[in-house]
C-alpha positions in Angstrom: 118.1 53.9 133.4 117.3 53.5 129.8 114.6 55.6 128.0 112.7 53.8 125.3 111.8 56.1 122.4 109.0 54.9 120.3 107.9 55.9 116.9 104.7 57.4 118.4 106.9 59.6 120.7 109.0 60.8 117.8 106.0 61.6 115.7 104.4 63.5 118.6 107.6 65.4 119.3 107.9 66.4 115.6 104.3 67.5 115.5 104.7 69.6 118.7 107.8 71.2 117.4 106.1 72.0 114.1 103.2 73.6 116.0 105.6 75.7 118.1 107.6 76.9 115.1 104.4 77.6 113.3 103.1 79.7 116.2 106.5 81.6 116.3 106.4 82.2 112.6 102.8 83.4 112.8 103.8 85.8 115.6 106.8 87.0 113.6 104.6 87.6 110.6 102.2 89.7 112.6 104.9 91.8 114.3 105.3 95.3 112.9 108.7 97.0 113.1 109.6 100.5 114.0 113.1 102.2 114.1 113.3 105.1 116.4 116.4 107.4 117.0 116.0 109.6 120.1 118.0 112.0 122.3 116.1 111.0 125.4 118.2 109.4 128.2 118.4 105.7 128.0 116.1 105.4 131.1 113.5 107.8 129.6 113.6 106.2 126.2 113.1 102.8 127.7 110.0 104.0 129.5 108.6 105.6 126.4 109.3 102.5 124.2 107.7 100.2 126.8 104.6 102.4 126.7 104.5 102.3 122.9 104.8 98.5 122.8 102.1 98.2 125.5 99.7 100.4 123.5 100.6 98.5 120.3 101.4 94.9 121.2 102.2 93.9 117.6 104.8 96.6 117.3 108.5 95.9 118.1 110.6 99.1 118.5 114.3 99.1 117.7 115.9 102.3 119.1 119.1 104.1 119.9 119.8 107.2 122.0 122.5 109.9 122.0 123.0 113.6 122.8 120.9 115.8 120.5 123.8 117.2 118.4 125.5 113.8 118.2 122.3 112.2 117.1 121.6 114.8 114.5 125.2 114.5 113.1 124.8 110.7 113.0 121.6 110.8 111.1 123.0 113.4 108.6 126.1 111.3 108.0 124.0 108.1 107.5 121.6 109.8 105.1 124.3 111.5 103.2 125.9 108.1 102.7 122.5 106.8 101.3 121.6 105.1 104.6 119.7 106.5 107.6 116.7 104.3 107.0 114.8 105.0 110.1 111.2 105.8 110.9 111.0 108.3 113.7 113.6 110.9 114.8 113.6 113.0 118.0 116.1 115.3 119.4 116.3 118.5 121.4 118.7 120.1 118.9 115.7 121.9 117.3 117.7 124.1 114.8 119.0 121.0 113.1 115.5 120.1 112.0 115.4 123.1 109.6 118.5 121.6 107.9 116.7 118.2 107.6 113.7 119.8 106.1 115.8 121.7 103.6 117.4 118.5 102.5 113.9 116.9 102.0 114.6 114.1 104.6 111.6 114.6 106.7 107.9 114.0 105.9 105.9 117.2 105.5 102.4 117.7 106.9 102.9 116.3 110.4 101.6 119.6 111.9 98.2 118.9 110.1 97.5 115.8 112.1 94.6 116.4 114.5 96.8 115.2 117.4 99.2 118.1 116.7 96.3 120.5 117.2 96.7 120.2 120.9 100.2 121.7 120.7 100.6 125.5 120.7 102.2 127.3 117.8 105.6 127.7 119.5 105.8 123.9 119.9 105.7 123.0 116.2 106.9 124.1 112.8 105.0 123.9 109.5 108.2 125.1 107.7 110.5 122.4 109.3 107.9 119.7 109.7 108.2 118.9 113.4 106.1 118.9 116.5 107.6 118.8 120.0 107.5 115.2 121.4 108.2 117.0 124.7 108.8 120.5 125.9 111.5 120.1 128.5 111.8 123.0 130.9 115.3 124.2 131.7 115.7 124.1 135.5 118.4 125.4 137.9 119.4 122.7 140.4 121.8 123.2 143.3 123.6 121.0 145.9 121.8 121.5 149.2 125.0 120.9 151.2 127.1 123.5 149.3 124.4 126.1 148.7 123.1 127.5 152.0 119.4 128.7 152.3 120.4 132.3 152.0 122.4 131.6 148.8 119.7 129.8 146.8 119.7 131.3 143.3 116.6 133.4 142.4 117.6 135.0 139.1 119.3 133.8 135.8 121.2 137.1 135.8 123.2 136.3 139.0 125.1 133.4 137.4 127.4 135.8 135.6 128.3 137.5 138.9 131.3 136.8 141.1 129.0 135.0 143.6 128.9 131.9 141.3 132.5 132.0 139.9 133.9 128.5 139.8 130.6 126.9 141.1 128.8 126.2 137.8 128.9 123.1 135.6 127.1 123.2 132.2 126.6 120.9 129.2 128.9 120.9 126.1 127.1 122.8 123.3 128.7 120.5 120.7 127.2 117.4 122.4 123.8 118.5 123.8 122.8 121.9 122.5 119.3 122.5 123.9 120.6 124.8 126.7 122.9 127.0 124.7 120.6 127.1 121.6 118.0 128.5 123.9 120.2 131.2 125.3 121.5 132.2 121.9 118.1 132.4 120.3 116.3 134.1 123.2 115.9 137.9 123.2 116.1 137.8 127.0 119.7 136.3 127.1 121.8 136.2 123.9 125.6 136.4 123.3 126.3 138.7 126.3 124.8 136.3 128.8 126.6 133.3 127.2 129.9 135.1 127.4 129.3 135.9 131.1 128.6 132.3 132.0 131.6 130.9 130.2 133.9 133.6 131.6 132.7 132.7 135.2 134.8 129.6 135.6 132.1 127.3 134.3 133.0 123.6 134.0 131.8 122.0 130.7 130.6 118.4 130.6 129.5 116.2 127.7 125.8 115.7 128.6 123.3 116.9 131.2 123.5 113.7 133.1 127.2 114.3 133.7 126.7 117.9 134.8 123.9 116.7 137.1 126.2 114.1 138.7 128.8 116.8 139.3 126.3 118.8 141.4 124.9 115.7 143.1 128.4 114.7 144.3 129.2 118.2 145.4 132.0 118.7 142.9 130.1 121.8 141.7 127.3 123.7 143.2 124.8 124.5 140.4 123.8 123.4 136.9 121.0 123.9 134.4 119.3 120.7 133.2 116.0 119.5 131.8 113.5 118.8 134.5 113.2 115.0 133.9 116.9 114.5 134.5 116.7 116.5 137.8 113.6 114.7 139.0 115.0 111.2 138.3 118.2 112.1 140.2 116.2 113.6 143.2 114.1 110.5 143.3 117.3 108.4 143.8 118.1 110.5 146.9 120.6 113.0 145.6 121.1 116.1 147.7 119.9 118.5 145.1 116.9 120.8 144.7 115.3 122.9 142.0 115.4 126.6 142.3 112.7 128.9 140.9 113.9 131.8 138.7 112.0 135.1 138.9 112.4 135.8 135.1 110.7 132.5 134.2 111.5 129.1 132.9 113.0 128.4 129.5 111.0 125.8 127.5 112.6 123.9 124.6 110.2 122.2 122.1 112.3 119.1 121.4 111.6 118.3 117.7 109.9 115.1 116.6 109.1 114.0 113.1 108.7 111.2 110.6 111.6 110.4 108.3 110.7 110.5 104.6 111.3 107.2 102.9 111.5 105.2 106.2 111.1 101.5 106.1 107.8 101.3 108.1 105.7 104.4 107.1 102.3 103.2 108.3 103.5 102.1 111.7 105.6 105.3 112.0 102.5 107.5 111.4 100.4 105.4 113.8 102.9 105.6 116.7 103.8 109.2 115.9 100.2 110.4 116.2 99.7 108.4 119.4 102.8 110.0 121.0 101.4 113.4 120.2 97.9 112.7 121.4 96.5 113.6 124.8 96.9 109.9 125.8 100.5 109.7 124.6 101.5 113.0 126.1 100.1 112.0 129.4 102.5 109.0 129.3 105.3 111.5 128.5 104.4 113.7 131.6 103.4 111.0 134.1 105.7 108.1 133.2 108.7 109.5 131.4 108.4 112.6 133.7 109.0 115.2 131.0 107.1 118.5 130.5 104.6 118.6 127.6 103.6 121.6 125.5 100.0 120.5 125.7 97.9 122.1 128.4 95.3 119.3 128.5 97.6 116.8 130.2 98.7 116.6 133.9 101.9 118.5 134.6 105.0 116.8 135.9 105.0 116.4 139.6 108.2 117.8 141.2 108.9 120.9 139.1 107.8 124.4 140.1 104.3 124.8 138.6 102.8 126.9 137.2 105.7 128.8 135.7 106.2 131.6 133.3 107.6 130.1 130.0 110.4 131.7 128.2 110.9 131.0 124.5 113.6 131.3 121.8 113.8 131.7 118.0 115.0 128.4 116.8 115.1 129.3 113.1 117.5 132.2 114.0 119.9 129.7 115.6 119.8 127.6 112.4 120.3 130.6 110.1 123.2 131.9 112.1 124.7 128.4 112.7 128.3 129.1 111.4 128.5 132.3 113.4 127.0 130.6 116.5 129.5 127.7 116.4 132.4 130.0 116.0 131.2 132.2 118.8 130.7 129.2 121.2 134.1 127.7 120.3 135.9 131.0 121.0 134.3 131.6 124.4 134.6 128.1 125.6 138.3 128.3 124.9 138.6 131.6 126.6 136.7 130.4 129.6 139.1 127.4 130.0 142.1 129.8 130.2 140.7 131.7 133.2 
């Protein structure tokens, strides 16, 4: 069968293509860009970015995720090399933010935004120019097959005792530091507690997702992870539960700020302020399933609530960083020998 192409058809096709390209170009011209580095898990970051793009249909977000320490190190390396041209940065390695502020790499004044007013003082820093995008709570999870009802942990103190020897798996402090930073900077825990954990046959894994998987499969019995990681794994049917500790629940204000000299400053401020707002933080708790420092948003379903929050001195961790790293290196090595 032969198809006869007329001049009219060619003209019409050319016109239709021009209209299509014109519409595409017009859409591209209206699209606003945003570059966002985050230490959220891939699943959590995907959920947050989808919510941002739904709220701002003309914004297209480019993003990457990595462990908090790894992300901090990547940004520092890029910025030192004259790169690191991003808009928003978020990671749970809160002490690292004090270094970024000292270098002048983050925009000051973010704590003065009215949206930051809903965040308590422990969840922001005027000195280091960050506000907590989230306030993940550190939860104890256990394998329900391996840990019998009469064994369910009730106190943070018991994890340094013989009862839990060889049964713990915890995250690597040089990959994802939120857990260990908290213990080091907290007056309730400190070096003695860290030494006790690492000397108790603790298995060290790269990220909290990995340690959670070790407990979910029964390879180890207990781990400490952020609540959103535990909740997502429980929702997928893992035989794990969250235990409630009598001393309280550690809360980590995972730092979030605007990078100074970023390529899209107006879009960055607009999105940043929305994420910190009551509406944005409700997305964080109800869709991303992460705890918020704000008290005017619904809490995350599935974690023990209400709970007594425990806090740490993040600036102390930053100021003692060399000592802290040497300490962690020494006791991780000693723990592996036992």
